[in-house]
C-alpha positions as CSV (number, residue, x, y, z in Angstrom):
1,M,45.0,-145.0,-20.1
2,D,42.4,-142.7,-21.8
3,W,41.8,-145.0,-24.9
4,I,40.0,-147.8,-22.9
5,D,36.6,-148.6,-22.1
6,Y,36.5,-148.3,-18.3
7,K,33.6,-149.4,-17.7
8,E,34.7,-152.9,-19.3
9,E,37.8,-152.4,-17.3
10,M,36.3,-152.3,-13.8
11,P,35.7,-156.0,-13.1
12,Y,39.2,-157.0,-14.1
13,A,40.4,-153.8,-12.2
14,Y,38.6,-155.3,-9.2
15,W,40.1,-158.8,-9.3
16,L,44.0,-157.3,-10.0
17,H,43.5,-154.5,-6.7
18,N,42.6,-157.7,-4.7
19,I,45.7,-159.7,-5.4
20,K,47.4,-159.7,-1.9
21,G,51.1,-158.1,-1.9
22,V,50.9,-156.6,-5.2
23,G,50.5,-153.2,-4.2
24,N,50.2,-149.9,-6.2
25,K,53.8,-149.7,-7.6
26,G,53.3,-154.1,-8.5
27,I,49.7,-152.8,-10.1
28,R,51.5,-149.7,-12.5
29,K,54.7,-152.3,-13.6
30,L,52.0,-155.4,-14.5
31,L,49.6,-152.4,-16.2
32,K,53.3,-151.1,-18.0
33,E,53.4,-153.9,-20.5
34,A,50.0,-155.4,-20.1
35,L,48.1,-152.1,-21.0
36,K,45.1,-152.6,-19.6
37,P,43.7,-155.3,-17.0
38,S,41.5,-157.6,-19.0
39,R,44.5,-157.9,-21.1
40,L,46.5,-159.0,-17.8
41,F,44.1,-161.6,-16.9
42,E,43.7,-163.4,-20.7
43,M,47.8,-163.7,-20.5
44,T,48.6,-167.0,-19.8
45,K,51.5,-168.2,-17.0
46,E,54.0,-168.7,-20.0
47,Q,53.2,-164.9,-21.1
48,M,53.5,-163.8,-18.1
49,L,56.8,-165.6,-17.1
50,Q,58.3,-164.7,-20.7
51,T,57.1,-161.5,-20.5
52,Y,57.7,-160.2,-16.5
53,V,60.4,-162.4,-15.3
54,I,62.5,-163.3,-18.2
55,K,62.4,-160.1,-20.5
56,E,61.6,-157.2,-18.1
57,K,63.2,-158.8,-14.9
58,I,60.6,-157.3,-12.9
59,F,58.7,-160.2,-10.8
60,T,60.1,-163.4,-9.9
61,Q,58.3,-166.5,-11.0
62,K,57.4,-167.0,-7.2
63,A,55.5,-163.7,-8.0
64,V,53.9,-164.4,-11.3
65,C,52.6,-167.8,-9.8
66,H,51.2,-165.8,-7.0
67,I,49.2,-163.6,-9.7
68,V,48.0,-166.7,-11.9
69,Q,47.1,-168.2,-9.0
70,S,44.4,-165.7,-7.9
71,R,42.8,-165.8,-10.7
72,E,41.7,-169.5,-10.1
73,G,37.8,-169.3,-9.0
74,W,37.8,-166.1,-9.3
75,D,34.4,-164.8,-10.7
76,V,35.5,-161.8,-12.7
77,M,31.7,-160.1,-13.2
78,G,30.2,-162.0,-10.1
79,R,32.6,-160.5,-7.4
80,Y,32.5,-157.0,-8.9
81,E,28.6,-157.5,-9.0
82,E,28.9,-158.4,-5.1
83,M,30.9,-155.6,-4.9
84,K,28.6,-152.9,-6.2
85,K,25.6,-154.6,-4.4
86,K,27.0,-153.4,-1.3
87,G,26.9,-149.8,-2.1
88,I,30.5,-149.7,-2.7
89,D,32.1,-147.9,-5.3
90,F,35.7,-148.4,-7.2
91,Y,37.6,-145.8,-8.5
92,P,40.6,-147.1,-10.6
93,E,43.5,-144.3,-11.4
94,F,42.2,-144.7,-14.8
95,H,38.3,-143.8,-14.2
96,P,36.7,-140.1,-14.5
97,D,36.0,-139.7,-10.9
98,Y,39.4,-140.8,-9.5
99,P,40.2,-137.6,-7.2
100,E,42.8,-135.5,-9.0
101,K,44.2,-134.6,-6.3
102,L,45.6,-137.8,-5.6
103,K,47.6,-138.2,-8.7
104,E,50.2,-135.5,-7.3
105,I,50.9,-136.9,-4.6
106,P,54.0,-139.8,-4.4
107,D,53.1,-143.3,-4.2
108,A,49.3,-142.7,-5.1
109,P,46.7,-145.1,-4.5
110,W,46.1,-147.1,-7.4
111,A,42.9,-147.1,-6.4
112,V,40.0,-146.2,-4.0
113,Y,36.7,-147.2,-2.9
114,G,34.0,-145.2,-1.8
115,I,30.4,-145.0,0.1
116,G,28.6,-142.0,-0.8
117,K,30.3,-139.3,-2.9
118,L,33.6,-138.4,-3.3
119,P,35.1,-134.9,-2.7
120,E,34.0,-132.2,-5.1
121,Q,36.9,-131.7,-7.6
122,E,36.2,-128.1,-7.8
123,K,35.8,-127.2,-4.3
124,M,38.5,-126.4,-1.8
125,T,39.0,-129.1,0.6
126,V,40.9,-128.9,4.3
127,A,41.9,-131.8,6.5
128,V,41.0,-131.1,10.3
129,I,43.0,-133.6,12.7
130,G,44.3,-134.3,16.2
131,A,44.2,-135.9,19.3
132,R,41.9,-139.1,20.3
133,E,41.6,-137.8,24.0
134,C,41.1,-134.2,23.2
135,S,40.8,-131.5,25.7
136,A,37.5,-129.5,26.1
137,Y,39.2,-126.5,24.1
138,G,40.5,-129.0,21.4
139,A,36.7,-130.5,21.1
140,H,35.4,-127.1,20.6
141,M,37.4,-125.8,18.4
142,A,37.5,-129.0,16.2
143,K,33.4,-128.5,16.1
144,E,34.1,-124.7,15.6
145,L,36.4,-125.2,12.5
146,G,34.0,-127.9,10.7
147,R,30.9,-125.8,11.3
148,A,32.7,-122.4,9.9
149,L,34.6,-124.4,6.9
150,A,31.1,-126.0,6.0
151,E,29.2,-123.0,6.3
152,N,31.4,-121.2,3.8
153,G,31.3,-124.3,1.3
154,I,34.9,-125.8,2.2
155,Q,34.7,-129.9,2.3
156,V,36.1,-131.4,5.4
157,V,38.0,-134.3,5.8
158,S,39.6,-136.5,8.5
159,G,40.3,-139.9,9.7
160,M,36.8,-140.5,11.8
161,A,39.0,-141.1,14.8
162,R,37.5,-140.4,17.9
163,G,38.1,-137.2,19.0
164,I,39.1,-134.0,16.9
165,D,38.6,-135.9,13.7
166,S,35.1,-137.2,14.5
167,M,33.8,-133.8,16.2
168,A,35.2,-131.8,13.0
169,Q,33.3,-134.1,10.7
170,Q,30.1,-134.6,12.8
171,A,30.1,-130.0,13.3
172,A,30.9,-129.8,9.5
173,M,27.9,-131.8,7.9
174,E,25.7,-129.8,10.2
175,K,26.1,-127.1,7.5
176,G,27.8,-128.9,4.5
177,S,29.7,-132.1,3.3
178,A,32.5,-134.0,5.0
179,Y,34.6,-137.4,4.0
180,G,36.6,-139.9,6.2
181,V,39.4,-141.6,4.9
182,L,39.6,-145.3,6.4
183,G,42.8,-147.4,7.3
184,S,39.8,-150.5,6.6
185,G,37.7,-151.5,4.3
186,V,35.0,-148.6,3.7
187,D,32.4,-151.5,4.3
188,I,34.1,-151.5,8.5
189,C,33.3,-148.9,10.9
190,Y,36.2,-148.2,12.9
191,P,36.2,-147.3,16.2
192,Q,32.9,-148.6,16.6
193,S,32.8,-145.2,18.8
194,S,32.6,-143.3,15.6
195,R,29.5,-144.9,14.3
196,N,27.3,-142.1,14.1
197,V,29.9,-140.3,12.5
198,Y,30.2,-143.4,9.7
199,E,26.2,-143.5,8.8
200,N,26.2,-139.4,8.6
201,L,29.1,-139.4,6.5
202,K,27.3,-141.9,3.7
203,R,24.3,-139.4,3.9
204,N,26.4,-136.0,4.3
205,G,29.5,-136.6,1.9
206,G,31.6,-139.8,1.8
207,I,34.0,-142.7,2.9
208,L,37.0,-143.6,1.4
209,S,39.7,-146.3,1.8
210,E,42.7,-147.5,-0.6
211,Y,42.2,-150.8,1.2
212,P,39.6,-153.6,-0.8
213,P,36.0,-154.3,1.0
214,G,36.4,-156.2,4.2
215,T,39.9,-155.4,5.2
216,E,40.1,-155.5,8.8
217,P,41.7,-152.4,10.6
218,K,45.8,-153.0,11.2
219,P,48.1,-150.3,12.9
220,G,50.4,-150.4,9.8
221,N,47.3,-149.5,7.2
222,F,46.7,-146.1,9.5
223,P,50.3,-144.1,8.5
224,A,49.2,-145.0,4.8
225,R,45.9,-143.9,4.8
226,N,47.3,-140.5,6.3
227,R,48.7,-139.7,3.1
228,I,45.6,-139.6,1.4
229,I,44.0,-137.8,4.1
230,S,46.7,-134.8,3.2
231,G,46.5,-135.5,-0.7
232,L,43.1,-134.8,-1.1
233,S,43.4,-131.3,0.9
234,Q,44.6,-128.1,-0.3
235,A,45.8,-127.5,3.5
236,V,45.8,-129.2,7.1
237,V,44.5,-127.8,10.1
238,V,46.1,-129.3,13.6
239,V,44.1,-129.0,16.5
240,E,45.8,-130.8,19.5
241,A,48.8,-133.1,19.3
242,K,51.3,-134.7,22.0
243,E,55.0,-134.8,21.1
244,K,55.0,-137.8,19.7
245,S,51.8,-138.5,17.7
246,G,50.4,-140.2,15.0
247,T,48.9,-136.5,13.5
248,L,52.4,-135.5,13.0
249,I,52.6,-138.4,10.7
250,T,50.0,-137.2,8.5
251,V,51.6,-133.6,9.0
252,D,54.5,-135.1,7.6
253,M,53.2,-136.5,4.5
254,A,51.2,-132.9,4.0
255,L,54.5,-131.3,3.8
256,E,56.0,-133.7,1.4
257,Q,53.2,-133.3,-0.7
258,G,53.2,-129.2,-0.8
259,R,50.0,-128.6,1.0
260,E,50.1,-125.8,3.7
261,V,50.3,-126.8,7.6
262,Y,48.0,-124.9,10.1
263,V,47.6,-125.1,13.9
264,V,45.9,-124.4,16.7
265,P,48.3,-123.0,19.5
266,G,47.8,-124.0,22.8
267,R,49.5,-123.1,26.1
268,I,52.8,-124.4,26.8
269,T,52.0,-126.4,30.0
270,D,49.5,-128.5,28.0
271,A,51.1,-132.2,26.8
272,L,48.2,-132.1,23.9
273,S,50.1,-128.9,22.7
274,A,53.5,-130.0,22.7
275,G,53.0,-131.1,19.0
276,C,51.1,-128.4,17.8
277,N,53.9,-125.7,19.3
278,R,56.8,-127.1,18.0
279,L,55.0,-127.5,14.5
280,M,54.9,-123.7,15.2
281,K,58.4,-123.3,16.2
282,Q,59.3,-125.4,12.9
283,G,58.2,-122.6,10.6
284,A,54.1,-124.2,10.4
285,D,51.5,-121.3,10.3
286,M,49.7,-120.5,13.5
287,L,46.0,-120.4,13.3
288,C,44.6,-117.6,16.0
289,S,40.9,-116.8,14.1
290,V,38.4,-118.8,12.4
291,E,37.2,-115.8,10.2
292,E,40.7,-114.9,9.6
293,F,41.9,-118.7,8.3
294,I,38.9,-118.7,6.1
295,R,40.0,-115.2,4.5
296,E,43.6,-116.3,4.2
297,L,42.0,-119.9,2.1
298,H,40.3,-117.3,0.2
299,G,42.9,-115.3,-0.6
300,N,45.7,-118.1,-1.0
301,Y,43.3,-120.2,-3.1
302,G,40.6,-118.1,-5.2
303,Y,38.2,-120.6,-4.1
304,R,34.6,-118.9,-3.9
305,I,33.5,-119.4,-0.5
306,G,30.6,-117.8,1.5
307,D,29.9,-113.9,2.2
308,D,30.9,-114.6,5.8
309,A,34.4,-115.0,4.2
310,A,34.7,-111.3,3.2
311,G,35.3,-110.3,6.6
312,K,31.5,-110.7,8.0
313,K,31.6,-112.4,11.7
314,V,30.5,-116.1,11.0
315,E,27.8,-116.7,14.1
316,Y,27.7,-120.3,15.1
317,E,25.4,-119.8,18.1
318,K,22.3,-119.9,15.8
319,G,19.0,-119.0,17.9
320,L,20.7,-117.0,20.4
321,E,20.0,-113.2,21.6
322,D,22.4,-110.6,21.0
323,F,22.8,-110.2,24.6
324,E,23.4,-114.2,25.6
325,L,26.2,-113.9,22.5
326,K,27.6,-111.0,24.2
327,I,27.7,-113.1,27.6
328,L,29.0,-115.9,25.3
329,E,32.0,-113.9,24.2
330,N,33.0,-113.7,27.9
331,I,32.9,-117.4,29.0
332,D,36.0,-119.8,27.9
333,F,36.8,-123.2,28.9
334,Y,38.3,-122.1,32.7
335,P,35.5,-121.9,34.9
336,K,34.6,-118.0,35.8
337,S,32.6,-116.6,38.7
338,I,29.3,-114.9,38.3
339,Q,30.8,-111.7,39.3
340,K,34.0,-112.1,37.2
341,I,31.6,-112.8,34.3
342,Y,29.5,-109.5,35.3
343,E,32.6,-107.4,35.6
344,E,33.3,-108.4,31.9
345,A,30.1,-108.0,30.7
346,V,29.7,-104.1,32.1
347,E,33.1,-102.9,31.1
348,G,33.1,-100.5,28.8
349,E,29.2,-100.1,28.9
350,K,28.0,-96.6,29.6
351,K,26.6,-96.2,33.0
352,E,22.8,-96.0,32.1
353,E,23.1,-99.1,29.4
354,M,24.7,-101.1,32.0
355,P,23.0,-104.4,32.4
356,D,21.6,-105.9,35.8
357,L,23.1,-109.2,37.1
358,K,19.5,-110.4,37.4
359,K,19.9,-110.0,33.8
360,I,23.3,-111.7,33.4
361,M,22.0,-114.8,35.7
362,E,19.0,-115.1,33.3
363,A,21.4,-114.9,30.6
364,L,23.3,-117.9,31.9
365,I,20.5,-120.0,33.2
366,R,19.2,-119.3,29.1
367,L,22.6,-120.8,27.8
368,E,22.9,-123.5,30.0
369,E,19.5,-124.6,28.9
370,K,20.6,-124.1,25.6
371,G,23.6,-126.6,25.9
372,E,26.2,-123.5,25.1
373,I,27.9,-123.7,28.8
374,Q,27.8,-125.5,32.1
375,A,27.5,-124.6,35.8
376,K,30.6,-126.0,38.1
377,G,29.7,-125.5,41.5
378,G,28.6,-121.4,41.1
379,Y,31.2,-120.9,38.2
380,Y,30.7,-121.1,34.3
381,A,32.9,-122.4,31.7
382,L,31.6,-123.0,27.9
383,K,30.2,-127.0,27.3
384,S,32.4,-129.1,25.4
């Protein structure tokens, strides 16, 4: 449809996309004959019946009557301008800014709505997804991934669900751009617990949906929206997922679309790692190091990303002293005693360079004050 004046067609396309029950395939069937939305809007009932029921036999008489009725009381220009005044943009597939990556996927959305920006087509995009009720380890990895990807100019996309999704998006927006794909209209924040992420995405990325404004979140909407999350991405990273998880639906769609799937491994005794570990058994790539993952993305896709991707360690703990960073490297999510931290800190050091226990205690206090670690009854662990 390159030959049509897309600006003139936008209000009619908005009407067409708001006809309940027609769907992506139905819209494409209608336009195969009508060629453009405005011409469909102007067709008489008799012309529609002749074209779609009698001649082409692709719609029932009831369906055609439903389309005709949808025009009654629909103010084409007024309804379109009303949407625009809410700060919502509309991108039917003939719009020049419609995401090219989505055109490649099965059952591509005929149109998407957006608040904020669309993902930049020339930049790489990675989806980070996982469990809503994630562990401290999962939360840490989601944040680390989001931050590192954004620092290297890679866009992060996810579903804005609580847990892994929103944590990765929030961390990415500290350094770059992130995007959320909703199972509701873009004007509806769901879940409400992600309100802060939702507002931040408007400023530091964008919010997308294939559902018209005002559409309430329904269970059936979310599996469909997952194909857009993976469709916008070159690669999908799963941080935590149970054996039976909605996250795995996104993985299935990613594989169907030919996207790479990476998995953050977990302990075999953790229920939250069961889905991830099964994916690895089935051949998904294992993500063992954030730096290595970014280098691999750079090598596989040829995108120009930050200098850190060339092998230089990415430092996420900005504002920390060298000794604090060294202590932090020896602390994880499983609480350790001060004695254990001390033993690991001095291991391999020359006798004259060994730090004393007092210096380590002072570093631990500073790290706790900076929000990097937390004390648990004399033991220390990373703060999730």
